[in-house]
N, C-alpha and C positions, 0 to 999 in steps of 0.2 A: 773248159771241157763239155763233152756235151755227152750224158749216160745219158742210153734206152732202151723200153722197154718192151719186152716185145706182148702186144694184147689181141683181143677180139673183138673186131667189130662186127656191128650189124647195121649192113650198108646199101641202101634200096639199088637194086642192078640198074635200076637210069643212071642212077648216082657215079655209079663205080665204071659204066659204061664210062658216064663223060671227063671223072677225072680220071682215069686210063687216058683217053684220047689230048685232053692238057698235059697231060704227064708228060707223054711224045712230045707234043707239040714244044714244052719248055723243054726238051733232053735233058730228065729229072726221071725220079721215081713216083709212083704213088705214095708211098710213106710220104717223101719229103712235099711231096706236092699236100697234104692232108695235114704237114707238121705245119706247112707255111700257113694255110688256110685256117690251124685254128690257133695259129699264133695270131696271125691277125683278128679273128674275131675278137678273142679275148683282148689283143691292144686295145682294138675299139671301143670294147666294154670299157675298162679302165676309162678310155678318156670322157668318157660321153656319162662314167658316173661322178670321174674328175667335176665336171664342166656344171654340175647339178651342184645346187644350193638347197639348205635345207628353207622349207617358208619358215618365216619369224614373222609377228605383227609387235609393231614396238606399244610398251606400255607406258604413258609417262604419271606422274604420278604414286601416290601411293591404291596400293590395290585395291583396298578396304571401300568399303560404299563411308562419302563425308558427310550425310545428308544425318540432322539429328533426329534421333528415333528408328534411322530406316534396319533395320537388323534382318538378313535372312530369314527368321521366322516370319514377320513382320512382311514382306516382300510375301511368301509362302501363301499369308494369310489373306490378302490380297487378291494374289491369284483366283483363289481356290474362293472366294466370294464372287469375281466374277467382276470386278469391276473395269 
């Protein structure tokens, strides 16, 4: 069972004219046309979001430096020294 809420929308005149024409051509109401349009838009956005995969970069091995004597402080020192 569907529940409905009466609301006010600010719709551009040209869009409302087209909506009325489409509703008449489909033998439906402007309200039903707006509901169908919003439902379709929301479902298409959900489909796009469901297809989007988060970006990730695989990390292999340990995340710390492996070379002896290489520390963040030493790297910063080398960077600042300009070598």
